[in-house]
ZAMARGU-4260 file (C-alpha; in steps of 0.2 Angstrom, whole numbers, plus 5000, padded with zeros to 4 digits):
<rodrens>
0) 4969/5018/4805 | 4958/5005/4813 | 4966/4989/4821 | 4957/4974/4827 | 4967/4963/4839
5) 4960/4945/4839 | 4965/4931/4851 | 4957/4915/4857 | 4963/4919/4875 | 4954/4924/4891
10) 4961/4941/4893 | 4956/4941/4912 | 4971/4930/4915 | 4987/4937/4920 | 4999/4927/4909
15) 5013/4935/4899 | 5005/4934/4882 | 4988/4941/4889 | 4998/4955/4897 | 5008/4959/4881
20) 4991/4961/4872 | 4983/4972/4884 | 4998/4983/4887 | 5002/4985/4869 | 4985/4990/4865
25) 4985/5003/4878 | 5001/5010/4871 | 4995/5010/4853 | 4980/5020/4858 | 4991/5033/4866
30) 4999/5035/4849 | 4982/5039/4842 | 4977/5022/4834 | 4959/5015/4836 | 4961/4998/4844
35) 4948/4985/4847 | 4952/4969/4856 | 4942/4953/4853 | 4945/4938/4864 | 4937/4922/4870
40) 4927/4931/4884 | 4921/4949/4886 | 4928/4962/4898 | 4928/4981/4901 | 4942/4983/4888
45) 4938/4969/4876 | 4924/4961/4866 | 4920/4943/4862 | 4926/4936/4845 | 4908/4933/4840
50) 4906/4952/4839 | 4921/4954/4827 | 4917/4961/4809 | 4933/4961/4799 | 4926/4974/4786
55) 4928/4988/4799 | 4947/4987/4801 | 4962/4991/4791 | 4974/4979/4801 | 4969/4962/4809
60) 4982/4958/4822 | 4982/4940/4829 | 4993/4932/4842 | 4997/4915/4848 | 4993/4897/4842
65) 4975/4897/4839 | 4964/4902/4825 | 4946/4907/4826 | 4936/4898/4813 | 4928/4914/4806
70) 4945/4922/4803 | 4950/4908/4791 | 4942/4916/4776 | 4949/4932/4781 | 4967/4925/4782
75) 4965/4917/4765 | 4955/4930/4756 | 4962/4947/4761 | 4959/4963/4751 | 4973/4976/4748
80) 4965/4988/4760 | 4964/4975/4774 | 4981/4967/4780 | 4985/4954/4793 | 4999/4954/4806
85) 5003/4939/4817 | 5014/4939/4832 | 5024/4924/4837 | 5028/4923/4855 | 5037/4906/4852
90) 5036/4890/4842 | 5026/4877/4851 | 5036/4862/4845 | 5051/4869/4854 | 5041/4865/4870
95) 5041/4846/4865 | 5060/4846/4862 | 5066/4856/4877 | 5054/4848/4890 | 5054/4830/4882
100) 5035/4829/4882 | 5031/4821/4866 | 5013/4816/4869 | 5006/4834/4871 | 4994/4835/4856
105) 4991/4854/4859 | 5009/4858/4854 | 5008/4849/4838 | 4991/4857/4834 | 4998/4874/4840
110) 5013/4872/4829 | 5002/4869/4814 | 4992/4884/4817 | 5007/4895/4820 | 5014/4889/4803
115) 4997/4892/4794 | 4996/4910/4801 | 5014/4914/4798 | 5013/4908/4780 | 4997/4917/4776
120) 4999/4933/4786 | 5006/4949/4777 | 5019/4951/4791 | 5026/4942/4806 | 5031/4950/4822
125) 5043/4939/4833 | 5046/4943/4851 | 5065/4938/4849 | 5078/4935/4836 | 5078/4917/4843
130) 5059/4915/4838 | 5062/4923/4821 | 5076/4910/4817 | 5065/4896/4823 | 5050/4902/4812
135) 5062/4904/4797 | 5067/4886/4799 | 5051/4878/4805 | 5039/4887/4793 | 5051/4891/4778
140) 5048/4909/4779 | 5059/4923/4772 | 5068/4934/4785 | 5062/4950/4777 | 5044/4945/4782
145) 5048/4945/4800 | 5052/4959/4812 | 5058/4957/4829 | 5049/4967/4842 | 5052/4962/4860
150) 5041/4961/4875 | 5040/4978/4885 | 5037/4984/4902 | 5029/4999/4910 | 5041/5010/4921
155) 5035/5010/4939 | 5026/5025/4945 | 5024/5031/4963 | 5022/5015/4973 | 5005/5011/4981
160) 5014/5004/4996 | 5032/5003/5002 | 5044/4989/5001 | 5041/4985/5019 | 5022/4985/5018
165) 5023/4973/5003 | 5034/4962/5013 | 5023/4962/5028 | 5008/4959/5017 | 5016/4942/5011
170) 5023/4938/5028 | 5041/4942/5024 | 5052/4950/5037 | 5062/4966/5033 | 5079/4957/5034
175) 5074/4942/5024 | 5083/4938/5007 | 5069/4937/4995 | 5070/4928/4978 | 5056/4932/4966
180) 5048/4919/4954 | 5034/4924/4943 | 5025/4911/4932 | 5013/4896/4931 | 5024/4885/4941
185) 5013/4869/4938 | 5020/4869/4920 | 5037/4860/4921 | 5044/4871/4907 | 5046/4885/4921
190) 5059/4874/4930 | 5051/4874/4947 | 5060/4858/4951 | 5077/4865/4949 | 5072/4881/4959
195) 5065/4870/4973 | 5082/4859/4973 | 5092/4875/4974 | 5081/4883/4988 | 5082/4867/4999
200) 5102/4868/4998 | 5103/4887/5001 | 5090/4888/5015 | 5101/4877/5026 | 5115/4890/5024
205) 5104/4906/5024 | 5089/4903/5036 | 5082/4920/5031 | 5081/4916/5013 | 5063/4916/5006
210) 5056/4913/4989 | 5041/4924/4984 | 5032/4914/4971 | 5018/4922/4960 | 5006/4915/4961
215) 5014/4900/4969 | 5007/4885/4960 | 5019/4871/4956 | 5029/4872/4972 | 5026/4860/4987
220) 5025/4868/5005 | 5041/4872/5012 | 5047/4884/5026 | 5056/4895/5013 | 5041/4897/5002
225) 5029/4911/5001 | 5015/4910/4989 | 5006/4926/4983 | 4991/4918/4977 | 4981/4925/4962
230) 4985/4944/4961 | 4981/4957/4947 | 4996/4961/4936 | 4996/4979/4942 | 5000/4972/4959
235) 5016/4963/4953 | 5026/4979/4952 | 5026/4980/4971 | 5033/4962/4972 | 5047/4967/4961
240) 5051/4981/4972 | 5050/4970/4988 | 5062/4957/4981 | 5081/4956/4981 | 5084/4944/4966
245) 5074/4938/4951 | 5076/4920/4946 | 5071/4911/4930 | 5076/4892/4927 | 5064/4889/4912
250) 5067/4875/4899 | 5059/4884/4885 | 5055/4903/4882 | 5051/4915/4868 | 5056/4930/4878
255) 5048/4930/4895 | 5038/4946/4899 | 5043/4944/4918 | 5062/4945/4913 | 5059/4962/4905
260) 5049/4968/4920 | 5063/4962/4932 | 5076/4972/4921 | 5064/4988/4922 | 5063/4985/4941
265) 5082/4985/4943 | 5083/4968/4950 | 5099/4957/4949 | 5094/4942/4938 | 5098/4924/4937
270) 5091/4916/4921 | 5092/4901/4910 | 5100/4904/4892 | 5084/4898/4882 | 5075/4907/4868
275) 5078/4926/4868 | 5084/4927/4885 | 5103/4928/4880 | 5098/4943/4868 | 5093/4953/4884
280) 5104/4946/4898 | 5122/4948/4895 | 5132/4937/4907 | 5139/4946/4922 | 5133/4963/4914
285) 5114/4963/4915 | 5112/4947/4924 | 5119/4930/4926 | 5116/4916/4914 | 5115/4898/4919
290) 5122/4883/4910 | 5110/4875/4898 | 5107/4861/4911 | 5104/4874/4925 | 5116/4864/4936
295) 5124/4880/4942 | 5108/4888/4948 | 5113/4886/4967 | 5131/4892/4963 | 5124/4908/4955
300) 5111/4912/4967 | 5124/4910/4981 | 5136/4922/4972 | 5123/4935/4972 | 5118/4933/4990
305) 5136/4934/4995 | 5141/4949/4984 | 5131/4965/4986 | 5143/4974/4975 | 5139/4962/4960
310) 5120/4964/4964 | 5122/4983/4963 | 5131/4982/4947 | 5119/4971/4938 | 5104/4981/4945
315) 5111/4997/4937 | 5115/4989/4921 | 5098/4981/4921 | 5089/4998/4922 | 5100/5005/4908
320) 5096/4990/4897 | 5077/4992/4900 | 5076/5010/4894 | 5073/5005/4876 | 5060/4991/4881
325) 5045/5002/4887 | 5028/4998/4880 | 5028/5015/4872 | 5043/5011/4862 | 5037/4994/4858
330) 5021/5002/4852 | 5030/5014/4840 | 5039/4999/4832 | 5023/4990/4830 | 5015/5005/4822
335) 5030/5006/4810 | 5025/4988/4804 | 5007/4993/4802 | 5012/5008/4791 | 5024/4998/4781
340) 5011/4984/4776 | 4996/4996/4773
</rodrens>
């Protein structure tokens, strides 16, 4: 079975969707599939979309909210031997509702493309039950056409550097309490304003409290802030190991890849109850869920700082919950979808 994964993204970037595509492709190859990646730019592991020839593949797998023009005829005129799968990482219009940003034309266009691809694809993969439900409602799709397959993570191998070495590299002291935030903080959807407000309150109480922000955009300079700057995705594993608590205060998500990675790293988690997050984080079991308005962010972070026993319990449960979310298991579920529609 030959599979072409086609996206209008720059796979050199280290965002969640880009990482999902690359990691899933690697895992599918380990299962014996022939996978070719086509993106907006070329790289060591992927070609440009201009090089894509659909006649060579049994499965065309697209992601996201963009549609290359030369895939339009393929989408509308498929043959029985060539099938189309589309992965929905979210529904773009939800960004408008949850962030209150109504003049973002990209979201309207993205929603139109998501709906077009979802209606005409042979099968849809949604990264969470929440995304599946939204797709059913927004795009009038039958539930049987959508399979929920979450994001995944790669279990950590032997560390390249120790926890102390990672902290030293970023200017963090061994006795610092380190909160970890991973995301494009310049986008208001990631809730950096709420995290900043909480850190300003907590830092007065805990002078050794630091926020390690990856890459650090979207935050103003502060004595508690440590920016990683641009780093490769494979380097982030060391950052999870160097942190004490993972924090998410997003206004809108499908299912953040970083949350799955934090589970796999055994970190106690504080997260917003948006999108598919409550499907993974069970309050007071695998993490702490915030109120919808995130007004209790400071309270929940303070609870973890003051309660090492709770942190240990959440960390152990997180590791247990992550066992079924490895990329290899996600790849097997994806392969089952391919086999079913071929």
